[in-house]
Structure formats: structure tokens, C-alpha cells
C-alpha positions as CSV (number, residue, x, y, z in Angstrom):
1,M,0.0,0.0,0.0
2,E,1.4,3.4,-1.0
3,R,1.7,5.9,1.8
4,A,-0.1,9.2,1.4
5,P,2.1,12.3,1.6
6,S,1.7,14.5,4.7
7,P,0.0,17.9,4.4
8,V,3.4,19.5,4.8
9,K,4.9,17.5,1.9
10,Q,1.8,18.1,-0.2
11,K,2.1,21.9,0.2
12,A,5.8,21.9,-0.4
13,I,5.2,20.0,-3.7
14,E,2.5,22.5,-4.7
15,L,4.9,25.4,-4.0
16,G,7.7,23.7,-5.9
17,L,9.9,23.4,-2.8
18,P,12.5,20.6,-2.6
19,V,11.6,17.7,-0.3
20,T,13.9,15.2,1.3
21,Q,12.8,12.3,3.6
22,P,15.9,10.6,5.1
23,E,15.4,7.5,7.1
24,K,17.7,9.0,9.8
25,I,19.5,12.3,10.3
26,K,22.1,11.2,12.8
27,D,25.3,10.1,11.1
28,N,23.9,10.9,7.7
29,D,26.6,12.8,5.8
30,E,24.5,13.3,2.7
31,F,21.7,14.9,4.6
32,R,24.1,17.0,6.7
33,S,25.8,18.3,3.5
34,R,22.5,19.1,1.9
35,V,21.2,21.0,4.9
36,T,24.5,22.8,5.5
37,S,24.6,24.0,1.8
38,I,21.2,25.7,2.3
39,R,22.6,27.8,5.1
40,P,19.2,28.1,6.9
41,D,18.5,31.0,9.2
42,A,16.2,28.7,11.2
43,I,15.1,25.1,11.2
44,V,11.5,24.4,12.2
45,V,11.0,21.0,14.0
46,V,7.5,19.8,14.7
47,G,6.4,16.3,15.8
48,Y,9.8,14.7,15.2
49,G,10.1,12.8,18.5
50,R,13.8,12.1,18.3
51,M,17.0,13.9,19.5
52,I,18.4,16.5,17.0
53,P,22.2,16.0,16.4
54,Q,24.4,18.7,17.7
55,W,25.7,19.8,14.3
56,M,22.1,20.6,13.3
57,I,21.4,22.4,16.6
58,E,24.5,24.7,16.0
59,L,23.9,25.3,12.3
60,P,21.2,28.0,12.0
61,A,21.7,31.5,13.4
62,F,18.2,31.5,15.0
63,G,18.4,27.9,16.1
64,N,16.1,24.9,15.7
65,I,12.7,26.1,16.6
66,N,10.3,23.5,18.0
67,L,6.5,23.8,18.5
68,H,5.5,22.0,21.7
69,A,1.8,21.4,22.7
70,S,2.0,22.5,26.3
71,L,3.0,25.6,28.4
72,L,6.6,24.5,29.1
73,P,8.1,23.6,31.4
74,K,4.9,21.8,32.1
75,Y,4.5,18.5,30.3
76,R,7.8,17.9,28.7
77,G,7.8,14.7,26.7
78,A,5.9,12.8,24.0
79,A,2.3,13.1,25.1
80,P,1.6,16.6,26.5
81,I,-2.0,16.8,25.1
82,Q,-3.1,13.5,26.5
83,W,-1.6,14.0,30.0
84,S,-3.0,17.6,30.3
85,I,-6.5,16.3,29.9
86,A,-5.9,13.1,31.9
87,H,-4.8,15.3,34.8
88,G,-7.9,17.4,34.6
89,D,-6.3,20.7,33.6
90,S,-8.6,23.5,32.4
91,V,-5.8,25.4,30.5
92,T,-2.9,24.3,28.3
93,G,-1.3,26.0,25.4
94,V,1.6,25.9,22.9
95,T,5.2,26.9,23.2
96,T,7.9,27.7,20.6
97,M,11.3,26.9,22.0
98,R,14.9,26.7,20.9
99,I,16.0,23.1,20.9
100,D,19.0,22.2,22.9
101,A,20.6,18.8,23.7
102,G,17.9,18.0,26.4
103,L,14.3,16.7,26.2
104,D,12.1,19.8,25.7
105,T,14.5,21.8,28.0
106,G,15.5,24.6,25.6
107,D,14.8,28.3,26.0
108,I,11.2,29.5,25.5
109,L,10.5,32.0,22.7
110,L,6.7,32.5,22.6
111,Q,3.7,30.9,24.4
112,E,-0.1,31.1,24.0
113,E,-2.7,29.7,26.4
114,V,-5.6,27.5,25.2
115,T,-8.7,26.6,27.2
116,I,-9.5,22.9,27.6
117,A,-13.3,22.6,27.4
118,P,-15.0,20.1,29.8
119,Q,-15.9,17.8,26.9
120,D,-12.6,18.0,25.1
121,T,-10.7,14.8,24.2
122,A,-7.2,14.5,22.9
123,E,-8.7,14.2,19.4
124,T,-10.7,17.5,19.7
125,L,-8.0,19.5,21.4
126,A,-5.0,18.6,19.2
127,P,-6.3,20.2,16.0
128,R,-7.0,23.5,17.9
129,L,-3.5,23.5,19.3
130,A,-2.1,22.8,15.9
131,A,-3.9,25.7,14.3
132,I,-2.9,28.1,17.0
133,G,0.6,26.7,17.1
134,A,1.1,27.5,13.4
135,D,0.3,31.1,14.0
136,V,2.6,31.2,17.0
137,M,5.4,29.7,14.9
138,I,5.0,32.3,12.2
139,A,5.0,35.1,14.9
140,T,8.2,33.5,16.4
141,L,10.1,33.4,13.1
142,R,9.1,37.0,12.3
143,G,10.0,38.2,15.8
144,L,13.4,36.5,15.7
145,A,14.1,38.2,12.3
146,A,13.0,41.6,13.6
147,G,14.8,41.2,16.9
148,T,11.5,41.5,18.9
149,V,11.4,37.9,20.2
150,H,13.9,37.1,22.9
151,A,14.6,33.6,24.4
152,R,14.2,33.0,28.1
153,P,15.3,30.0,30.1
154,Q,12.7,27.6,31.5
155,E,12.2,27.2,35.2
156,H,13.5,23.7,35.3
157,S,12.4,23.2,39.0
158,Q,8.8,23.5,37.7
159,A,9.1,20.9,35.0
160,T,6.6,18.0,34.8
161,L,6.7,15.0,32.4
162,A,4.3,13.7,29.8
163,P,5.8,10.2,29.1
164,V,5.0,8.0,26.1
165,L,1.6,6.3,26.6
166,K,1.5,2.6,27.2
167,K,-1.4,0.2,26.6
168,E,-1.7,-0.3,30.4
169,D,-2.4,3.4,30.9
170,G,-5.8,2.8,29.4
171,R,-6.8,0.2,32.0
172,I,-9.6,1.6,34.2
173,D,-8.8,1.5,37.9
174,F,-12.2,1.9,39.5
175,H,-10.5,2.8,42.8
176,R,-9.8,6.2,41.2
177,N,-12.6,8.7,41.6
178,A,-15.1,9.1,38.8
179,Q,-13.7,12.5,37.7
180,E,-10.2,11.0,37.4
181,I,-11.4,8.1,35.3
182,W,-13.4,10.4,33.1
183,N,-10.4,12.7,32.5
184,R,-8.2,9.8,31.6
185,L,-10.8,8.4,29.2
186,R,-11.0,11.8,27.5
187,G,-7.2,12.2,27.4
188,F,-6.3,8.8,26.1
189,Q,-8.3,9.0,22.9
190,P,-7.9,7.4,20.4
191,W,-5.1,5.2,22.1
192,P,-4.8,3.5,24.5
193,G,-8.4,4.4,25.2
194,A,-10.1,3.2,28.3
195,F,-10.9,-0.5,29.0
196,T,-11.8,-2.9,31.7
197,T,-12.8,-6.6,31.8
198,F,-16.1,-8.4,32.0
199,H,-16.5,-12.1,32.3
200,G,-12.8,-12.5,31.5
201,K,-12.8,-10.5,28.3
202,N,-11.9,-6.9,27.5
203,L,-14.5,-4.2,27.4
204,N,-13.6,-0.9,25.9
205,V,-15.3,2.2,27.2
206,W,-15.7,5.0,24.6
207,E,-18.1,7.4,26.3
208,A,-18.9,8.0,30.0
209,R,-19.7,10.7,32.5
210,P,-19.5,11.0,36.3
211,T,-22.8,10.5,38.1
212,S,-24.2,10.1,41.6
213,A,-24.3,6.8,43.3
214,H,-22.6,5.1,46.3
215,L,-21.2,1.8,45.2
216,V,-18.1,-0.4,45.8
217,P,-15.4,0.4,43.2
218,G,-16.1,-1.6,40.1
219,E,-19.6,-2.6,41.2
220,I,-22.3,-2.5,38.5
221,V,-25.9,-1.2,38.8
222,T,-28.3,-1.0,36.0
223,D,-31.1,1.5,36.1
224,N,-33.7,1.9,33.3
225,G,-31.0,1.3,30.6
226,R,-28.3,3.1,32.5
227,L,-25.0,1.4,33.2
228,I,-23.5,2.8,36.5
229,V,-20.2,1.7,38.0
230,G,-18.9,2.4,41.5
231,C,-15.6,4.4,41.7
232,G,-13.3,5.5,44.5
233,R,-14.1,7.9,47.2
234,G,-17.8,7.4,47.1
235,T,-18.2,8.4,43.4
236,A,-19.7,6.6,40.4
237,I,-19.5,6.8,36.6
238,E,-22.1,6.1,34.0
239,L,-20.9,4.2,31.0
240,L,-22.6,5.4,27.8
241,V,-20.9,3.6,24.9
242,V,-19.0,0.4,25.3
243,Q,-17.4,-2.2,23.1
244,P,-17.2,-5.8,24.2
245,E,-14.2,-7.8,22.9
246,G,-14.8,-8.8,19.3
247,K,-18.0,-6.8,18.9
248,K,-19.0,-3.3,17.6
249,R,-19.5,-0.3,19.8
250,M,-22.9,-0.2,21.4
251,A,-25.0,1.9,23.7
252,A,-25.1,1.0,27.4
253,A,-28.8,-0.1,27.1
254,D,-27.8,-2.6,24.3
255,F,-25.0,-3.9,26.4
256,I,-27.4,-4.5,29.3
257,H,-29.9,-6.2,27.1
258,G,-27.3,-8.5,25.5
259,Y,-25.0,-9.3,28.4
260,K,-27.3,-9.0,31.3
261,P,-24.9,-8.0,34.1
262,A,-26.0,-9.3,37.4
263,Y,-27.0,-6.9,40.2
264,R,-23.8,-5.7,41.9
265,E,-21.6,-7.7,39.6
266,R,-18.2,-6.1,39.1
267,F,-16.1,-4.9,36.2
268,G,-12.3,-5.4,36.3
């Protein structure tokens, strides 16, 4: 199957700009020679996810400028959008920074805050951050050229991490309170999602919302087609759309009708 070109590559081709796609940039003499010959004023790095070699860091006068989807130094790492929602934040943002040899540790250039709406998921928030980030990147490059944007060091003591997501991060721990479970469900879309087990098989949870009930964590109660599960600290969550292993997504009422969970049976 032929891979579709990225939007960046598509636009570059439309504009008649040269495109190169090396498998690696470290220890790649041909790529190094090609980039060096261009003598760039700045190199823009977005969504690369690997360390930039030192020769490339030192090459352009304005540096390697990275767009990061958080308000650094908060949420350094690979999954800042997902963890900001999973932690229940109401505000995030974008940062342009000058890449150094560390992991998202370089000097800050510009930042812009973005509100996280109560119903946002990683899938709805990411496009908003990308659109705003594009404007911030343009403002950064213009400001650097005009001498109106000045780098400032990060407060490293305030740094938090947003590590790569693992499949196990999606497993629902019903001892967490309902709000925490809901935040993680929203943050971990589309992967690793949110899942538990029922009768020894996986059950994915696609939509849910905190609700009122006093149940043991993991305990199931059905009420007029509603599927309510006990959570930690005297809270509960209503599962709205679920997907049993090997089946399609279904509304909670259909799951109740087909799988008939017993009164106070438990998930997980």
C-alpha cells in the first residue's frame, strides 16, 4: 500500500519546494551536507520525536525552533496533550522553544494559552492546538528576524513530564474517583483508550460521565437502561458507549440487554 504524503509535503510540492525524507538524520553525511549547503536562518522542528544531532542544533543563526503542545516547562515529553486532559487541567497551550541537547529543555520563545473545554478529548484538542501553534510559529520566526522575540530559560524546577503512553495506561482503575477516570478516558483517545474486563474479556469504554451513586469500586448497577459503576471515594461513573471484545460499539442499554450484568456484579 502506497503511503499518502503528509500535508506539509503536499504543500511543499504545490509550491515547488524541494523535499527530502531521510530515514535518519544522525550520522547521515549526505543529509548534513544538503542542509548545510542551504545555510538556513532557522530550522523548524514539529512532531519529530527524536533527538536532534548537535551539528544541526548549531547550524542556523536563530536555532532549531520546536513547537510543543504545552506551556513549558509543564508536560515535557511525548504526550503533553493527552496528559494535560488526563490530569484534569482546564488550561494548556503551545510553546515555541529553541531546541538544545535535552528533552524539551530549551529556551522559551513565545507561548499562548488555550482553554481545555469540559468535553474535550485529545482528538478534539489537538487540531485546535495545531492551528494556534502554526500562527505562534510564524510570529516567532518573524519576531526573531525583527529582533523583537527574545529567548528566556525555562524554570527547570517547575518541570513535569508527559511520558509516552502505554497500553496499560488505558486500563480503568475503579479505585480512582469518577472524575479522574473520566479525565483519563478523554485524554487517552484514540489510544490507548479506556478499558476494563467483564466475564474475563476486554470491554472498551468509549463514552462515559461522572454521576451520583454510592457503590463499591467496580460494582455495576443498571437503572432503566443506564449502566452505572462504582468508583473510588464514594463516586460513580455512568458508561454510555462500550465495546465488548470482538464486537462493535454499542449503547449501554444494548450492552445491558445483550450481556445482562447481574445486580452488583463487578467490572475489572
